[in-house]
N, CA, C and O of each residue as an XYZ file, in Angstrom:
316
protein
N     -23.568     42.446    -98.715
C     -22.371     43.545    -98.814
C     -21.582     43.548   -100.145
O     -20.943     42.569   -100.531
N     -21.655     44.531   -100.713
C     -20.884     44.640   -102.127
C     -19.506     44.111   -101.927
O     -18.921     44.287   -100.859
N     -18.952     43.444   -102.964
C     -17.766     43.149   -102.836
C     -16.754     44.184   -103.161
O     -16.968     44.877   -104.156
N     -15.731     44.376   -102.493
C     -14.641     45.472   -102.808
C     -13.538     45.127   -103.596
O     -13.309     43.917   -103.570
N     -12.737     45.828   -104.327
C     -11.655     45.706   -105.017
C     -10.646     44.942   -104.235
O     -10.712     44.968   -103.006
N      -9.764     44.298   -104.812
C      -8.697     43.503   -104.122
C      -7.643     44.612   -103.685
O      -6.908     44.398   -102.721
N      -7.582     45.758   -104.382
C      -6.585     46.655   -104.061
C      -7.101     47.288   -102.611
O      -6.166     47.679   -101.913
N      -8.232     47.432   -102.121
C      -8.627     47.904   -100.883
C      -8.571     46.812    -99.712
O      -8.739     47.165    -98.545
N      -8.378     45.741    -99.987
C      -8.350     44.472    -98.952
C      -7.010     44.223    -98.441
O      -6.008     44.325    -99.148
N      -6.994     43.903    -97.231
C      -5.563     43.511    -96.575
C      -5.838     42.300    -95.885
O      -6.945     41.981    -95.451
N      -4.616     41.529    -95.784
C      -4.550     40.326    -95.306
C      -4.275     40.423    -93.726
O      -3.422     41.218    -93.331
N      -5.038     39.567    -92.752
C      -4.758     39.769    -91.369
C      -5.031     38.264    -90.974
O      -6.079     37.765    -91.384
N      -4.297     37.615    -90.323
C      -4.219     36.550    -89.701
C      -4.909     36.450    -88.256
O      -4.561     37.201    -87.345
N      -5.860     35.525    -88.106
C      -6.171     35.428    -86.655
C      -6.372     34.070    -86.100
O      -6.539     33.178    -86.932
N      -6.385     33.763    -84.898
C      -6.348     32.604    -84.260
C      -7.919     32.258    -83.612
O      -8.468     33.056    -82.852
N      -8.470     31.131    -83.967
C      -9.777     30.858    -83.656
C      -9.789     29.460    -82.862
O      -8.929     28.590    -83.004
N     -10.841     29.386    -82.046
C     -11.035     28.069    -81.392
C     -11.508     27.003    -82.443
O     -12.526     27.274    -83.080
N     -10.985     26.040    -82.639
C     -11.213     24.981    -83.908
C     -12.578     24.774    -83.937
O     -13.073     24.619    -85.053
N     -13.408     24.731    -82.832
C     -14.996     24.694    -82.939
C     -15.669     25.753    -83.758
O     -16.576     25.563    -84.568
N     -15.029     27.052    -83.400
C     -15.700     28.395    -83.959
C     -15.481     28.220    -85.332
O     -16.404     28.426    -86.119
N     -13.973     27.736    -85.857
C     -13.943     27.822    -87.249
C     -14.739     26.905    -88.023
O     -15.323     27.232    -89.056
N     -14.760     25.553    -87.427
C     -15.594     24.543    -88.001
C     -16.908     25.092    -88.133
O     -17.497     24.911    -89.199
N     -17.454     25.733    -87.215
C     -18.999     26.296    -87.372
C     -19.168     27.288    -88.195
O     -20.282     27.432    -88.698
N     -18.102     28.197    -88.518
C     -18.040     29.146    -89.642
C     -17.874     28.613    -90.804
O     -18.589     29.024    -91.718
N     -16.987     27.666    -91.040
C     -16.918     27.085    -92.331
C     -18.316     26.532    -92.901
O     -18.726     26.803    -94.029
N     -18.969     25.751    -92.008
C     -20.304     25.176    -92.100
C     -21.360     26.314    -92.551
O     -22.093     26.206    -93.534
N     -21.326     27.252    -91.811
C     -21.954     28.539    -92.154
C     -21.792     29.012    -93.625
O     -22.735     29.231    -94.385
N     -20.646     29.124    -93.890
C     -20.297     29.739    -95.261
C     -20.706     28.826    -96.253
O     -21.250     29.287    -97.257
N     -20.497     27.313    -96.122
C     -21.103     26.581    -97.238
C     -22.635     26.705    -97.207
O     -23.240     26.833    -98.271
N     -23.253     26.675    -96.093
C     -24.946     26.655    -96.273
C     -25.420     28.010    -96.822
O     -26.451     28.122    -97.485
N     -24.534     29.126    -96.478
C     -24.947     30.373    -97.147
C     -24.426     30.724    -98.371
O     -24.787     31.782    -98.887
N     -23.581     29.953    -98.953
C     -22.894     29.980   -100.209
C     -22.223     31.367   -100.281
O     -22.493     32.216   -101.129
N     -21.247     31.507    -99.215
C     -20.637     32.846    -99.104
C     -19.241     32.424    -98.754
O     -19.062     31.380    -98.127
N     -18.243     33.188    -99.130
C     -16.898     32.994    -98.585
C     -16.678     33.193    -96.941
O     -17.318     34.005    -96.272
N     -15.818     32.441    -96.502
C     -15.477     32.461    -94.905
C     -15.172     34.047    -94.927
O     -15.957     34.721    -94.259
N     -14.301     34.630    -95.496
C     -13.871     36.139    -95.321
C     -14.927     37.115    -95.586
O     -14.818     38.255    -95.133
N     -15.860     36.792    -96.225
C     -17.291     37.659    -96.256
C     -17.907     37.463    -95.031
O     -18.365     38.503    -94.559
N     -18.074     36.421    -94.334
C     -18.704     36.260    -93.072
C     -17.982     36.764    -92.004
O     -18.616     37.232    -91.059
N     -16.759     36.755    -91.980
C     -15.871     37.374    -90.904
C     -15.809     38.872    -91.067
O     -15.652     39.606    -90.090
N     -15.935     39.345    -92.339
C     -15.770     40.906    -92.406
C     -17.351     41.477    -91.807
O     -17.409     42.584    -91.271
N     -18.581     40.621    -91.958
C     -19.603     40.906    -91.675
C     -19.744     41.049    -90.178
O     -20.261     42.007    -89.603
N     -19.188     39.914    -89.587
C     -19.063     40.057    -88.186
C     -18.397     41.098    -87.533
O     -18.851     41.709    -86.565
N     -17.291     41.302    -88.082
C     -16.286     42.409    -87.637
C     -17.191     43.714    -87.841
O     -17.370     44.379    -86.820
N     -17.701     44.103    -88.855
C     -18.485     45.340    -88.964
C     -19.472     45.369    -88.049
O     -19.532     46.387    -87.360
N     -20.516     44.241    -87.802
C     -21.532     44.436    -86.894
C     -20.803     44.764    -85.508
O     -21.134     45.807    -84.943
N     -19.900     44.002    -84.964
C     -19.445     44.402    -83.612
C     -18.771     45.762    -83.740
O     -18.615     46.309    -82.649
N     -18.384     46.363    -84.665
C     -17.740     47.634    -84.696
C     -19.036     48.552    -84.618
O     -18.956     49.565    -83.924
N     -19.987     48.327    -85.148
C     -21.316     49.120    -84.848
C     -22.004     48.850    -83.605
O     -22.703     49.736    -83.113
N     -21.892     47.789    -83.077
C     -22.475     47.518    -81.827
C     -21.654     48.216    -80.850
O     -22.282     48.734    -79.926
N     -20.488     48.336    -80.851
C     -19.668     49.206    -79.939
C     -19.364     50.805    -80.413
O     -18.503     51.547    -79.940
N     -20.122     51.042    -81.257
C     -20.254     52.534    -81.928
C     -18.836     52.969    -82.419
O     -18.380     54.101    -82.255
N     -18.192     51.936    -83.042
C     -16.833     52.458    -83.494
C     -17.090     52.849    -85.079
O     -18.046     52.346    -85.670
N     -16.323     53.637    -85.646
C     -16.439     54.124    -87.083
C     -16.287     52.930    -87.836
O     -15.414     52.116    -87.535
N     -17.128     52.738    -88.872
C     -17.450     51.771    -89.668
C     -16.864     52.132    -91.060
O     -16.956     53.323    -91.357
N     -16.362     51.426    -91.833
C     -15.997     51.858    -93.294
C     -16.934     52.316    -94.245
O     -18.022     51.742    -94.276
N     -16.701     53.291    -95.068
C     -17.649     53.856    -95.776
C     -18.069     52.747    -96.813
O     -17.312     51.913    -97.310
N     -19.380     52.887    -97.039
C     -19.961     51.774    -98.145
C     -20.086     50.421    -97.526
O     -20.377     49.495    -98.282
N     -19.900     50.164    -96.201
C     -20.167     48.897    -95.665
C     -21.583     48.712    -95.414
O     -21.963     47.593    -95.068
N     -22.499     49.754    -95.553
C     -23.726     49.723    -95.193
C     -24.323     49.498    -93.687
O     -25.455     49.126    -93.378
N     -23.308     49.808    -92.912
C     -23.530     49.880    -91.579
C     -23.480     51.063    -90.817
O     -23.630     51.218    -89.605
N     -23.238     51.900    -91.743
C     -23.019     53.442    -91.113
C     -24.145     53.914    -89.944
O     -23.875     54.432    -88.860
N     -25.504     53.581    -90.481
C     -26.521     54.061    -89.706
C     -26.512     53.299    -88.409
O     -26.730     53.924    -87.371
N     -26.285     52.038    -88.376
C     -25.981     51.240    -87.116
C     -25.044     51.578    -86.255
O     -25.115     51.302    -85.057
N     -24.130     52.176    -86.772
C     -22.873     52.618    -85.900
C     -23.328     54.212    -85.323
O     -22.688     54.761    -84.426
N     -24.361     54.762    -85.894
C     -24.860     56.182    -85.513
C     -25.817     55.713    -84.288
O     -25.765     56.238    -83.175
N     -26.682     54.673    -84.631
C     -27.693     54.272    -83.619
C     -26.958     53.750    -82.234
O     -27.296     54.048    -81.089
N     -25.809     52.848    -82.653
C     -25.003     52.519    -81.438
C     -24.442     53.559    -80.494
O     -24.444     53.407    -79.272
N     -23.996     54.545    -81.068
C     -23.488     55.716    -80.347
C     -24.698     56.312    -79.553
O     -24.622     56.573    -78.353
N     -25.717     56.491    -80.241
C     -26.854     57.029    -79.692
C     -27.372     56.404    -78.368
O     -27.575     56.967    -77.292
N     -27.572     54.824    -78.785
C     -27.777     54.091    -77.447
C     -26.774     54.109    -76.277
O     -27.054     54.068    -75.079
N     -25.503     54.182    -76.867
C     -24.531     54.240    -75.619
C     -24.613     55.447    -74.821
O     -24.469     55.395    -73.599
N     -24.859     56.644    -75.501
C     -24.946     58.105    -74.801
C     -26.232     57.850    -73.729
O     -26.198     58.173    -72.542
N     -27.356     57.209    -74.400
C     -28.672     57.208    -73.576
C     -28.310     56.360    -72.351
O     -28.798     56.739    -71.286
N     -27.465     55.181    -72.338
C     -27.257     54.461    -71.359
C     -26.371     55.064    -70.247
O     -26.430     54.804    -69.045
N     -25.556     55.902    -70.865
C     -24.687     56.772    -69.876
C     -25.514     57.689    -69.111
O     -25.357     57.807    -67.896
N     -26.531     58.452    -69.871
C     -27.287     59.490    -69.034
C     -28.484     58.916    -68.423
O     -29.158     59.639    -67.690
N     -28.853     57.628    -68.648
C     -30.125     57.199    -68.076
C     -31.333     57.434    -69.017
O     -32.460     57.060    -68.692
N     -31.101     58.001    -70.080
C     -32.223     58.492    -70.989
C     -32.658     57.267    -71.856
O     -31.921     56.307    -72.078
N     -33.891     57.399    -72.305
C     -34.240     56.268    -73.443
C     -35.275     55.585    -73.016
O     -35.734     54.669    -73.698
């Protein structure tokens, strides 16, 4: 995921279970990625999963379209 300028970023605090945060920290170290980058990837993925709009340039736009299509198929029984 391309890094965005700091002017586009906002700070937002979350509360996580300690075990989840510990696992996320270990993953960040193993993957040589910042914790915030992993969190942003996870949030973008869940937005695509639930067919919500994803930010332009996130690389997840097609996933969001597919998610909306899948959701519509589930409603109609098509697919």
